[in-house]
KOLTI-865905 format. One record per residue (C-alpha): residue number from 1; chain; residue in three letters; x, y, z. Coordinates in Angstrom, 3 decimals, padded with zeros to 6 digits, always signed. Example, Ala and Ser with C-alpha at 12.3 -4.5 7.8 and 13.67 -1.06 7.14 Angstrom:
- 1:A:ala:+012.300:-004.500:+007.800;
- 2:A:ser:+013.670:-001.060:+007.140;
This chain:
- 1:A:met:+000.026:+000.009:+000.035;
- 2:A:ala:+002.385:+002.692:+001.197;
- 3:A:leu:+005.231:+001.558:-001.062;
- 4:A:ala:+003.048:+001.866:-003.892;
- 5:A:asp:+002.680:+005.491:-003.227;
- 6:A:ala:+006.325:+006.297:-002.591;
- 7:A:thr:+007.559:+005.624:-005.818;
- 8:A:ala:+009.864:+008.089:-007.531;
- 9:A:gly:+008.331:+011.134:-009.327;
- 10:A:thr:+009.275:+012.946:-012.623;
- 11:A:arg:+012.443:+014.821:-012.085;
- 12:A:asn:+013.055:+018.230:-013.801;
- 13:A:glu:+016.735:+017.792:-014.316;
- 14:A:ala:+017.408:+021.123:-016.273;
- 15:A:gly:+015.503:+023.059:-013.679;
- 16:A:ile:+017.234:+021.404:-010.716;
- 17:A:ala:+020.675:+021.873:-012.093;
- 18:A:ala:+019.921:+025.692:-012.697;
- 19:A:ala:+018.334:+026.035:-009.148;
- 20:A:leu:+021.454:+024.327:-007.554;
- 21:A:gly:+023.758:+026.627:-009.259;
- 22:A:ile:+021.844:+029.920:-008.320;
- 23:A:leu:+021.265:+028.838:-004.642;
- 24:A:lys:+024.916:+027.880:-004.205;
- 25:A:gln:+026.103:+031.226:-005.412;
- 26:A:ala:+023.412:+033.052:-003.249;
- 27:A:phe:+023.834:+031.074:-000.046;
- 28:A:gly:+027.407:+029.748:-000.152;
- 29:A:glu:+028.115:+027.283:+002.708;
- 30:A:arg:+024.547:+027.516:+003.883;
- 31:A:phe:+023.555:+025.433:+000.723;
- 32:A:gln:+024.831:+021.883:+000.755;
- 33:A:thr:+024.643:+019.275:-001.881;
- 34:A:gly:+026.954:+016.693:-000.334;
- 35:A:gln:+025.712:+013.085:+000.047;
- 36:A:ser:+025.599:+012.951:+003.870;
- 37:A:tyr:+023.651:+016.261:+004.021;
- 38:A:arg:+020.998:+014.927:+001.673;
- 39:A:glu:+020.760:+011.697:+003.453;
- 40:A:gln:+020.127:+013.381:+006.680;
- 41:A:his:+017.134:+015.215:+005.220;
- 42:A:ala:+015.361:+012.308:+003.835;
- 43:A:his:+015.076:+009.724:+006.694;
- 44:A:thr:+011.569:+008.815:+007.377;
- 45:A:thr:+011.665:+006.796:+010.799;
- 46:A:thr:+009.672:+004.059:+009.071;
- 47:A:tyr:+010.160:+001.501:+006.395;
- 48:A:ile:+009.292:+003.682:+003.371;
- 49:A:pro:+012.670:+004.025:+001.472;
- 50:A:ser:+014.355:+007.477:+001.634;
- 51:A:gln:+014.157:+009.645:-001.330;
- 52:A:leu:+016.826:+012.276:-001.212;
- 53:A:pro:+016.785:+015.820:-002.127;
- 54:A:asp:+019.269:+017.466:-004.405;
- 55:A:gly:+020.394:+020.090:-002.129;
- 56:A:val:+019.795:+021.416:+001.486;
- 57:A:leu:+019.354:+025.134:+002.292;
- 58:A:phe:+019.844:+026.034:+006.088;
- 59:A:ala:+017.538:+029.119:+006.200;
- 60:A:glu:+018.166:+031.791:+008.647;
- 61:A:ser:+015.253:+034.116:+007.926;
- 62:A:ala:+012.109:+034.397:+006.048;
- 63:A:asp:+014.030:+036.392:+003.419;
- 64:A:asp:+016.151:+033.450:+002.879;
- 65:A:val:+012.959:+031.395:+002.292;
- 66:A:lys:+011.488:+033.725:-000.085;
- 67:A:val:+014.640:+033.820:-002.239;
- 68:A:ala:+014.767:+029.984:-002.314;
- 69:A:val:+010.976:+029.750:-003.246;
- 70:A:lys:+011.428:+032.417:-006.033;
- 71:A:val:+014.291:+030.398:-007.560;
- 72:A:cys:+012.550:+026.935:-007.266;
- 73:A:ala:+009.276:+028.466:-008.704;
- 74:A:gln:+011.240:+030.111:-011.637;
- 75:A:his:+012.669:+026.660:-012.560;
- 76:A:lys:+009.748:+024.445:-011.352;
- 77:A:val:+011.815:+022.684:-008.650;
- 78:A:pro:+010.295:+021.026:-005.640;
- 79:A:val:+010.574:+022.480:-002.213;
- 80:A:ile:+010.535:+020.182:+000.910;
- 81:A:ala:+010.258:+021.984:+004.373;
- 82:A:phe:+012.283:+020.014:+007.027;
- 83:A:gly:+012.025:+020.658:+010.719;
- 84:A:ile:+013.743:+017.814:+012.673;
- 85:A:gly:+012.665:+014.820:+010.452;
- 86:A:ser:+010.378:+013.051:+013.110;
- 87:A:ser:+007.460:+012.677:+010.763;
- 88:A:leu:+006.321:+008.980:+010.321;
- 89:A:glu:+004.681:+008.766:+006.806;
- 90:A:gly:+007.512:+009.733:+004.593;
- 91:A:gln:+006.630:+013.571:+004.661;
- 92:A:val:+010.201:+014.831:+004.196;
- 93:A:asn:+011.026:+012.521:+001.306;
- 94:A:ala:+011.793:+014.104:-001.993;
- 95:A:pro:+010.372:+011.772:-004.688;
- 96:A:ser:+010.963:+014.106:-007.646;
- 97:A:gly:+014.114:+015.475:-006.069;
- 98:A:gly:+014.494:+019.188:-005.374;
- 99:A:ile:+015.364:+021.447:-002.352;
- 100:A:ser:+014.955:+020.708:+001.317;
- 101:A:ile:+014.741:+023.926:+003.270;
- 102:A:asp:+016.180:+023.130:+006.883;
- 103:A:phe:+014.630:+025.436:+009.534;
- 104:A:ser:+016.839:+024.409:+012.437;
- 105:A:arg:+018.494:+027.694:+012.372;
- 106:A:met:+015.189:+029.693:+012.416;
- 107:A:asn:+014.682:+028.815:+015.878;
- 108:A:arg:+013.757:+032.284:+017.471;
- 109:A:val:+011.025:+032.976:+019.773;
- 110:A:leu:+009.748:+036.318:+018.048;
- 111:A:glu:+007.284:+037.518:+020.767;
- 112:A:val:+005.497:+036.467:+023.832;
- 113:A:asn:+002.385:+038.370:+024.840;
- 114:A:ala:+001.806:+036.961:+028.490;
- 115:A:glu:-001.271:+038.966:+029.082;
- 116:A:asp:-002.952:+037.516:+025.945;
- 117:A:leu:-001.477:+034.257:+026.476;
- 118:A:asp:-000.016:+033.902:+023.071;
- 119:A:cys:+003.476:+033.971:+021.395;
- 120:A:thr:+004.866:+033.948:+017.959;
- 121:A:val:+007.930:+031.673:+017.073;
- 122:A:glu:+009.965:+030.792:+013.944;
- 123:A:pro:+009.232:+027.302:+012.540;
- 124:A:gly:+012.393:+025.783:+013.617;
- 125:A:val:+011.723:+026.210:+017.477;
- 126:A:thr:+011.098:+022.922:+019.196;
- 127:A:arg:+008.406:+022.410:+021.759;
- 128:A:glu:+010.858:+021.798:+024.430;
- 129:A:glu:+012.966:+024.891:+023.476;
- 130:A:leu:+009.705:+026.887:+023.709;
- 131:A:asn:+008.620:+025.637:+027.085;
- 132:A:thr:+012.112:+026.207:+028.422;
- 133:A:tyr:+011.966:+029.806:+027.110;
- 134:A:leu:+008.460:+030.208:+028.598;
- 135:A:arg:+009.276:+028.862:+032.052;
- 136:A:asp:+009.925:+032.025:+033.932;
- 137:A:thr:+006.582:+033.632:+032.453;
- 138:A:gly:+004.433:+031.105:+034.217;
- 139:A:leu:+003.076:+029.963:+030.775;
- 140:A:phe:+003.502:+026.740:+028.641;
- 141:A:phe:+002.767:+025.389:+025.373;
- 142:A:pro:+000.667:+022.129:+026.002;
- 143:A:ile:+000.990:+020.075:+022.721;
- 144:A:asp:+003.169:+017.159:+023.272;
- 145:A:pro:+003.465:+014.630:+020.370;
- 146:A:gly:+006.177:+012.687:+022.139;
- 147:A:ala:+009.096:+013.598:+020.025;
- 148:A:asn:+010.773:+017.016:+020.516;
- 149:A:ala:+009.340:+018.119:+017.165;
- 150:A:ser:+009.592:+021.575:+015.684;
- 151:A:ile:+006.728:+023.872:+015.932;
- 152:A:gly:+006.616:+024.197:+012.054;
- 153:A:gly:+006.511:+020.416:+011.722;
- 154:A:met:+003.741:+020.125:+014.344;
- 155:A:ala:+001.705:+022.747:+012.594;
- 156:A:ser:+002.140:+021.207:+009.238;
- 157:A:thr:+001.166:+017.738:+010.221;
- 158:A:arg:-001.694:+018.925:+012.652;
- 159:A:ala:+000.061:+017.249:+015.465;
- 160:A:ser:-001.584:+016.465:+018.992;
- 161:A:gly:-000.496:+013.859:+021.568;
- 162:A:thr:-000.994:+013.045:+025.209;
- 163:A:asn:-002.471:+016.431:+026.111;
- 164:A:ala:-004.997:+016.566:+023.473;
- 165:A:val:-007.958:+015.570:+025.538;
- 166:A:arg:-007.764:+018.763:+027.658;
- 167:A:tyr:-005.851:+021.153:+025.337;
- 168:A:gly:-006.939:+020.091:+021.774;
- 169:A:thr:-004.615:+019.709:+018.751;
- 170:A:met:-002.466:+022.141:+016.709;
- 171:A:lys:-005.525:+023.177:+014.790;
- 172:A:asp:-006.898:+024.477:+018.128;
- 173:A:asn:-003.863:+026.102:+019.283;
- 174:A:val:-002.485:+028.039:+016.154;
- 175:A:leu:-003.943:+031.529:+015.923;
- 176:A:ala:-001.986:+032.446:+012.731;
- 177:A:val:+000.899:+031.717:+010.472;
- 178:A:thr:+003.061:+033.535:+007.959;
- 179:A:ala:+003.914:+031.379:+004.969;
- 180:A:val:+005.826:+031.741:+001.668;
- 181:A:thr:+003.663:+031.008:-001.207;
- 182:A:ala:+004.249:+029.850:-004.782;
- 183:A:asn:+005.014:+033.329:-006.097;
- 184:A:gly:+007.827:+033.638:-003.414;
- 185:A:glu:+005.664:+036.355:-001.311;
- 186:A:glu:+005.022:+036.039:+002.359;
- 187:A:ile:+001.378:+036.101:+003.522;
- 188:A:arg:-000.147:+036.390:+007.126;
- 189:A:thr:-003.190:+034.364:+007.610;
- 190:A:ala:-004.729:+036.050:+010.543;
- 191:A:arg:-004.056:+038.424:+013.492;
- 192:A:arg:-003.607:+037.733:+017.257;
- 193:A:ala:-007.456:+038.088:+018.111;
- 194:A:arg:-008.868:+034.914:+019.636;
- 195:A:lys:-011.708:+034.832:+017.064;
- 196:A:ser:-012.424:+036.365:+013.634;
- 197:A:ser:-015.151:+036.293:+010.947;
- 198:A:ala:-012.858:+037.876:+008.431;
- 199:A:gly:-012.973:+035.684:+005.198;
- 200:A:tyr:-011.715:+032.175:+004.673;
- 201:A:asp:-009.933:+030.458:+007.642;
- 202:A:leu:-006.620:+030.392:+005.883;
- 203:A:thr:-004.807:+029.350:+009.006;
- 204:A:arg:-006.460:+026.224:+009.391;
- 205:A:leu:-005.814:+025.613:+005.536;
- 206:A:phe:-002.130:+025.760:+006.224;
- 207:A:val:-002.215:+023.949:+009.489;
- 208:A:gly:-002.163:+020.207:+008.423;
- 209:A:ala:-001.191:+020.955:+004.844;
- 210:A:glu:+002.047:+019.026:+005.289;
- 211:A:gly:+003.888:+021.620:+003.444;
- 212:A:thr:+001.835:+021.108:+000.158;
- 213:A:leu:+000.550:+024.639:-000.103;
- 214:A:gly:+003.493:+026.831:+000.973;
- 215:A:val:+006.325:+027.098:+003.511;
- 216:A:leu:+005.628:+028.339:+007.059;
- 217:A:thr:+007.970:+031.184:+008.337;
- 218:A:ser:+006.243:+031.842:+011.591;
- 219:A:val:+003.480:+030.407:+013.874;
- 220:A:thr:+001.422:+032.312:+016.498;
- 221:A:leu:+000.270:+029.997:+019.333;
- 222:A:lys:-002.047:+029.998:+022.256;
- 223:A:leu:-000.335:+029.503:+025.507;
- 224:A:gln:-001.654:+028.090:+029.045;
- 225:A:gly:-000.959:+028.909:+032.499;
- 226:A:ile:+001.265:+026.447:+034.218;
- 227:A:pro:-001.055:+024.421:+036.620;
- 228:A:gln:-000.697:+025.159:+040.451;
- 229:A:lys:-000.922:+021.354:+040.898;
- 230:A:ile:-000.273:+018.353:+038.601;
- 231:A:ala:-000.880:+014.695:+039.717;
- 232:A:gly:-000.426:+011.555:+037.910;
- 233:A:gly:-001.721:+008.139:+038.301;
- 234:A:val:-001.784:+004.529:+037.154;
- 235:A:cys:-004.615:+001.873:+037.229;
- 236:A:ala:-004.789:-001.642:+035.753;
- 237:A:phe:-007.998:-003.120:+034.262;
- 238:A:pro:-009.043:-006.742:+033.460;
- 239:A:ser:-009.806:-005.992:+030.005;
- 240:A:ile:-009.485:-003.265:+027.229;
- 241:A:lys:-013.271:-002.836:+027.500;
- 242:A:ala:-013.280:-002.209:+031.114;
- 243:A:ala:-010.565:+000.286:+030.648;
- 244:A:cys:-012.336:+001.994:+027.659;
- 245:A:asp:-015.579:+001.947:+029.737;
- 246:A:ala:-013.668:+004.055:+032.543;
- 247:A:val:-012.539:+006.574:+029.828;
- 248:A:ile:-015.812:+006.946:+028.559;
- 249:A:leu:-017.427:+007.700:+031.925;
- 250:A:thr:-014.614:+009.997:+032.848;
- 251:A:ile:-015.087:+012.124:+029.635;
- 252:A:gln:-018.940:+012.015:+030.152;
- 253:A:met:-018.779:+013.153:+033.643;
- 254:A:gly:-016.668:+016.215:+032.693;
- 255:A:ile:-013.692:+015.462:+034.879;
- 256:A:pro:-011.069:+017.731:+033.113;
- 257:A:val:-008.403:+015.030:+032.814;
- 258:A:ala:-005.310:+016.304:+031.080;
- 259:A:arg:-003.890:+012.992:+029.802;
- 260:A:ile:-005.586:+009.596:+029.850;
- 261:A:glu:-003.384:+006.991:+028.010;
- 262:A:leu:-004.095:+003.335:+027.381;
- 263:A:leu:-001.384:+000.539:+027.082;
- 264:A:asp:-002.288:-002.795:+026.369;
- 265:A:ala:-000.847:-005.908:+028.157;
- 266:A:val:+001.889:-006.535:+025.400;
- 267:A:gln:+003.179:-002.982:+026.030;
- 268:A:met:+002.998:-003.329:+029.782;
- 269:A:arg:+004.998:-006.642:+029.511;
- 270:A:ala:+007.514:-004.764:+027.236;
- 271:A:cys:+007.714:-001.809:+029.637;
- 272:A:asn:+008.304:-004.006:+032.678;
- 273:A:ala:+011.159:-005.832:+030.836;
- 274:A:tyr:+012.692:-002.680:+029.295;
- 275:A:ser:+012.622:-000.348:+032.449;
- 276:A:gly:+012.766:-002.788:+035.286;
- 277:A:leu:+009.240:-002.115:+036.501;
- 278:A:ser:+006.691:-004.351:+038.279;
- 279:A:tyr:+003.308:-003.203:+036.671;
- 280:A:glu:+000.756:-005.640:+036.454;
- 281:A:glu:+000.751:-006.915:+032.741;
- 282:A:gln:-002.831:-006.121:+032.097;
- 283:A:pro:-004.629:-003.169:+029.998;
- 284:A:thr:-003.581:-000.006:+031.982;
- 285:A:leu:-004.542:+003.556:+032.095;
- 286:A:phe:-001.988:+006.429:+032.820;
- 287:A:leu:-003.796:+009.565:+033.871;
- 288:A:glu:-002.625:+013.220:+034.647;
- 289:A:phe:-004.762:+015.904:+036.187;
- 290:A:his:-004.053:+019.716:+035.971;
- 291:A:gly:-005.658:+022.094:+038.543;
- 292:A:thr:-005.209:+023.593:+042.014;
- 293:A:asp:-004.368:+022.153:+045.432;
- 294:A:glu:-008.128:+021.669:+045.944;
- 295:A:thr:-009.266:+020.377:+042.695;
- 296:A:val:-006.757:+017.783:+041.635;
- 297:A:pro:-007.210:+015.478:+044.664;
- 298:A:leu:-010.967:+015.742:+044.074;
- 299:A:gln:-010.543:+014.775:+040.331;
- 300:A:ser:-008.343:+011.838:+041.293;
- 301:A:ala:-010.793:+010.531:+043.765;
- 302:A:glu:-013.646:+010.927:+041.222;
- 303:A:phe:-011.672:+008.822:+038.753;
- 304:A:ala:-010.665:+006.149:+041.465;
- 305:A:ala:-014.563:+005.723:+041.975;
- 306:A:ile:-015.071:+005.285:+038.243;
- 307:A:ala:-012.304:+002.889:+038.031;
- 308:A:ala:-013.683:+000.734:+040.785;
- 309:A:glu:-017.207:+000.796:+039.050;
- 310:A:cys:-015.599:-000.653:+035.870;
- 311:A:gly:-013.582:-003.456:+037.665;
- 312:A:gly:-010.222:-001.702:+037.773;
- 313:A:gly:-007.575:-002.067:+040.326;
- 314:A:glu:-006.262:+000.407:+042.846;
- 315:A:phe:-005.842:+003.822:+041.401;
- 316:A:his:-002.121:+004.870:+042.491;
- 317:A:trp:-001.598:+008.677:+042.196;
- 318:A:thr:+000.658:+011.272:+043.373;
- 319:A:gly:+001.361:+014.809:+043.017;
- 320:A:asn:+005.055:+014.417:+043.915;
- 321:A:leu:+007.098:+015.247:+040.758;
- 322:A:glu:+009.820:+012.452:+041.244;
- 323:A:glu:+007.106:+009.869:+042.039;
- 324:A:arg:+004.962:+011.132:+039.069;
- 325:A:asn:+007.807:+010.731:+036.607;
- 326:A:lys:+008.442:+007.285:+037.991;
- 327:A:leu:+004.664:+006.249:+037.431;
- 328:A:trp:+004.824:+007.668:+033.993;
- 329:A:lys:+008.244:+006.012:+032.992;
- 330:A:ala:+006.487:+003.106:+031.312;
- 331:A:arg:+004.419:+005.378:+029.158;
- 332:A:his:+007.449:+007.569:+028.195;
- 333:A:glu:+009.605:+004.714:+027.191;
- 334:A:ala:+006.834:+002.862:+025.505;
- 335:A:tyr:+008.444:+003.081:+021.921;
- 336:A:trp:+011.832:+001.951:+022.954;
- 337:A:ser:+010.440:-000.874:+025.280;
- 338:A:ala:+008.260:-002.274:+022.465;
- 339:A:arg:+011.248:-002.211:+020.091;
- 340:A:ala:+013.218:-004.144:+022.543;
- 341:A:leu:+010.737:-006.967:+022.237;
- 342:A:ala:+012.391:-008.193:+018.950;
- 343:A:pro:+015.414:-005.750:+018.299;
- 344:A:glu:+016.332:-007.687:+015.299;
- 345:A:leu:+013.064:-006.718:+013.549;
- 346:A:ala:+012.030:-003.294:+011.920;
- 347:A:ala:+009.309:-001.312:+013.586;
- 348:A:leu:+006.356:+000.369:+011.884;
- 349:A:ser:+004.263:+002.752:+013.956;
- 350:A:thr:+000.803:+003.719:+012.553;
- 351:A:asp:-002.165:+005.226:+014.076;
- 352:A:val:-005.892:+005.535:+013.566;
- 353:A:cys:-008.631:+007.483:+015.650;
- 354:A:val:-012.297:+006.367:+016.258;
- 355:A:pro:-015.145:+007.857:+018.209;
- 356:A:ile:-014.350:+006.964:+021.827;
- 357:A:ser:-017.518:+004.818:+022.142;
- 358:A:arg:-015.968:+002.578:+019.436;
- 359:A:leu:-012.342:+002.565:+020.947;
- 360:A:ala:-012.774:-000.797:+022.812;
- 361:A:asp:-014.224:-002.453:+019.741;
- 362:A:cys:-011.386:-001.227:+017.414;
- 363:A:val:-008.564:-002.009:+019.910;
- 364:A:ala:-010.014:-005.373:+020.661;
- 365:A:glu:-010.545:-006.340:+016.904;
- 366:A:thr:-007.042:-005.201:+016.259;
- 367:A:gln:-005.659:-007.288:+018.922;
- 368:A:ala:-007.486:-010.302:+017.586;
- 369:A:asp:-005.957:-009.577:+014.202;
- 370:A:ile:-002.525:-009.593:+015.604;
- 371:A:glu:-003.039:-012.787:+017.443;
- 372:A:glu:-004.587:-014.635:+014.613;
- 373:A:arg:-001.763:-013.774:+012.327;
- 374:A:gly:+000.934:-014.485:+014.868;
- 375:A:leu:+002.073:-010.836:+014.637;
- 376:A:leu:+004.136:-008.972:+017.332;
- 377:A:ala:+002.606:-005.641:+018.194;
- 378:A:ala:+002.058:-003.473:+021.081;
- 379:A:ile:-000.785:-000.868:+021.389;
- 380:A:val:-000.617:+002.612:+023.046;
- 381:A:gly:-003.728:+004.829:+022.997;
- 382:A:his:-004.747:+008.349:+023.592;
- 383:A:ala:-007.768:+007.033:+024.975;
- 384:A:gly:-009.502:+010.166:+025.805;
- 385:A:asp:-009.990:+011.094:+022.188;
- 386:A:gly:-010.307:+007.757:+020.602;
- 387:A:asn:-006.780:+007.792:+019.053;
- 388:A:phe:-004.529:+004.669:+019.327;
- 389:A:his:-001.067:+003.642:+017.820;
- 390:A:val:+000.079:+000.266:+016.958;
- 391:A:leu:+003.821:-000.407:+016.880;
- 392:A:leu:+004.271:-003.521:+014.686;
- 393:A:leu:+007.533:-005.438:+014.657;
- 394:A:phe:+008.195:-007.119:+011.309;
- 395:A:asp:+010.831:-008.190:+008.965;
- 396:A:asp:+011.462:-005.405:+006.352;
- 397:A:lys:+014.162:-007.302:+004.585;
- 398:A:thr:+011.828:-009.502:+002.555;
- 399:A:pro:+008.964:-008.679:+000.288;
- 400:A:glu:+006.860:-011.152:+002.320;
- 401:A:gly:+007.555:-009.451:+005.439;
- 402:A:val:+006.714:-005.915:+004.017;
- 403:A:ala:+003.618:-007.315:+002.550;
- 404:A:ile:+002.501:-008.749:+005.976;
- 405:A:ala:+002.972:-005.481:+007.540;
- 406:A:glu:+001.145:-003.435:+004.750;
- 407:A:gly:-001.814:-005.912:+005.036;
- 408:A:phe:-002.045:-005.282:+008.741;
- 409:A:val:-001.996:-001.565:+008.224;
- 410:A:ala:-004.771:-001.843:+005.479;
- 411:A:arg:-006.911:-003.811:+007.791;
- 412:A:leu:-006.498:-001.520:+010.651;
- 413:A:asn:-007.439:+001.459:+008.591;
- 414:A:ala:-010.429:-000.243:+007.139;
- 415:A:arg:-011.511:-001.193:+010.618;
- 416:A:ala:-011.286:+002.354:+011.607;
- 417:A:leu:-013.189:+003.779:+008.708;
- 418:A:ser:-015.869:+001.089:+009.204;
- 419:A:met:-016.483:+002.694:+012.568;
- 420:A:asp:-016.650:+006.256:+011.259;
- 421:A:gly:-013.254:+006.986:+012.306;
- 422:A:thr:-010.040:+008.276:+010.384;
- 423:A:cys:-007.043:+006.594:+008.911;
- 424:A:thr:-004.937:+008.926:+011.040;
- 425:A:gly:-005.388:+010.918:+014.143;
- 426:A:glu:-001.841:+012.396:+014.497;
- 427:A:his:+000.631:+010.942:+011.943;
- 428:A:gly:-000.784:+012.687:+008.811;
- 429:A:ile:-001.023:+011.125:+005.323;
- 430:A:gly:+002.343:+011.837:+003.770;
- 431:A:gln:+003.258:+009.095:+001.284;
- 432:A:gly:+002.210:+006.242:+003.514;
- 433:A:lys:-001.673:+006.709:+003.715;
- 434:A:met:-002.451:+008.260:+000.381;
- 435:A:ser:-004.781:+005.405:-000.663;
- 436:A:phe:-006.501:+005.458:+002.766;
- 437:A:leu:-007.425:+009.146:+002.368;
- 438:A:glu:-009.315:+008.318:-000.814;
- 439:A:gln:-011.267:+005.696:+001.017;
- 440:A:glu:-011.991:+008.113:+003.839;
- 441:A:leu:-013.213:+011.252:+002.001;
- 442:A:gly:-013.870:+010.186:-001.637;
- 443:A:gly:-014.642:+013.106:-003.635;
- 444:A:ala:-013.589:+015.503:-001.110;
- 445:A:val:-009.993:+014.706:-002.134;
- 446:A:asp:-010.686:+016.095:-005.583;
- 447:A:leu:-011.642:+019.554:-003.830;
- 448:A:met:-008.192:+019.304:-002.117;
- 449:A:arg:-006.433:+018.855:-005.490;
- 450:A:gln:-008.281:+021.971:-006.728;
- 451:A:ile:-007.170:+023.936:-003.773;
- 452:A:lys:-003.446:+022.720:-004.294;
- 453:A:gln:-003.713:+023.448:-008.125;
- 454:A:gly:-005.014:+027.066:-007.221;
- 455:A:leu:-002.334:+027.857:-004.638;
- 456:A:asp:+000.592:+025.797:-006.242;
- 457:A:pro:-000.107:+025.358:-010.011;
- 458:A:asp:+003.306:+024.035:-010.827;
- 459:A:asn:+003.167:+021.677:-007.839;
- 460:A:ile:+006.552:+022.666:-006.291;
- 461:A:phe:+005.480:+022.427:-002.570;
- 462:A:asn:+006.251:+018.963:-001.263;
- 463:A:pro:+005.059:+016.859:-004.498;
- 464:A:gly:+003.944:+013.314:-004.049;
- 465:A:lys:+002.369:+013.747:-000.625;
- 466:A:ile:-001.308:+013.467:+000.747;
- 467:A:phe:-002.686:+012.722:-002.760;
- 468:A:his:-001.544:+012.196:-006.359;
- 469:A:thr:-002.292:+015.445:-008.258;
- 470:A:his:-002.822:+013.503:-011.538;
């Protein structure tokens, strides 16, 4: 499935050669064409083969981006934006060659408006860098996709993560962007006001576009106050259904849980072995509550009562930072612990999202699929919004092994769609899920193609991603 969509595109050899010469003259050592630089800007953290760009520009300002885009537009050369390369569906590959714009040097916090709870940053700022910068203001940026991703990359893939159940996703937390469009000019999609009825919502058009409509040069974000009190807790359940029932009741009762993560028994076994822990190897919920000294214990007690009603074990919670980090260690190291189950195999991380009322069904059917075919896979879910990830361990050295992995992903996506879910809650489409997008949205994808054609008529921005332009 994915490999069929990750084939090489048509290369504009003459245009690429011309652009390389112009950009090298314009940027000197900040423009690199060496093999190692190109390889570093095409890795995909998955089994999709790397497709290298022809050159890498280390941009330092929006003006650099405008110059590069104008050159590439003139010669019809692809432009691929690059944050830190943590995307999981081949978003940073260059199937038709072209220029990778590396934003690691555009990592300045441009403005913090503490009274308005917002800030503006360059796209290369990572979420950890931003929160370190904000620490003394009493504010923080809550979106946490797991990896220390760049803000530009997070906006481009409409990222979310463990805090989404309380704070939403990137689409909910981006107030405005500036972007360089196909004519090489920079536009601003909105002001800092918290709401507006002024024309089309261009901000959300660019958020989630995966770099196919333009290149982001700044992002204006909503911020939150650092909670007075944070508590974390862990509770084991006899079954996936029991754990999901507890999640549904928690959400329906309006308990303002900040994180509510589901780990299946395989993942808990992996965590115990990898991190030297002694958790029960059963489906387990990891929770976090944000609030005050008065509200957090109340929220924790309310959840404990729900867990007991659903057949869960004792709810262990703490407000102590060191103890909380210890409780969460299993969740934080889930990826590496699952990899350690079979380090000789490749790992494919994929995700779907369904209405939370169908989460238990979708996870249980996925577990049955894994067991029936003798596969090795662990499941981690952002249970509060119906999103879960499967880390499948498989042999990527043989066509048979890859076919088995792709067959599993196809069945997983079909299962989610049959439950009125989506083929991806967080990872995006990239190259890996293009066929599933067509299954999910049908004729709406043709409208996406029309938008792409209108904003990028020569298809220079990240071609070969999300959908085929035909």
